[in-house]
C-alpha positions, 0 to 999 in steps of 0.5 A: 698703749697698755696701761693699768690704773688703780681700781676705784677704792684700791688702797694698796701702798706702792700701787702706781697711779699708772703702770704699763708700756707704751705699745700695743699688746694683744690679747689683753688678759683680765680677771672675771673672778668675783672672789678676787679683789680688783687692784687695777683696771686697764686705762682704756677699758676700765671695766676690765680688771688687769691687776687683782689679788685673791686670798687662798688659804694661807697665801695671796695670789696676785694677777697682773695682765700688764707687762710691768710693775713698779719697784715700789709695788713689788716691794709692797708685795714682798713686805706683805709676804714677810720678805727681807727688803734690802733697799727702798729705792729704784736701784736694782739690788742683787743679793746672793748669800754673803754678796750683795750687788747694786746698780745705782742709776742716780748719784747720791746717798744709798742705803742697804739693809744687810742684817748680821753684817758688821762691815761690807767690803766693796770688791770693785773699789777695795774699800771696807765700809761700816755696817751699823745696826744692819744698815750700810750707807754710802755716797754712790756715783750715777750709773755705777755698780757696787758689789759688797762682800759681808762674809768673814 
């Protein structure tokens, strides 16, 4: 089992208590750079840093030796880099210009941040939904994909 857990003193928002996969992996890649900030260590080898960041000029480099990161952690990285965040949930979002797709794993109220849009036309159902102050909210069904068009 290859799992990463937060390094002692790591306080990055969205960093999961553990992440990784339930299968063996070899080789294990790890960081030995004293200038890097340790964010995570291997659960089975706490002396090996598997997740680290390093500031290099005007950018930050991230290394991850495990095969998976949580959506919350990737969102944190994107937010720190100044990227637009379309949604806060665990659903897969696919933005492409005036189209935004989302696959909803669970049913319930969903929210997408669509700046500049006044309304969104959902192509599969044919419904037009209001976008208020750049926010689209609707009731989604479980295991359903939606495709929104926000063009003219």
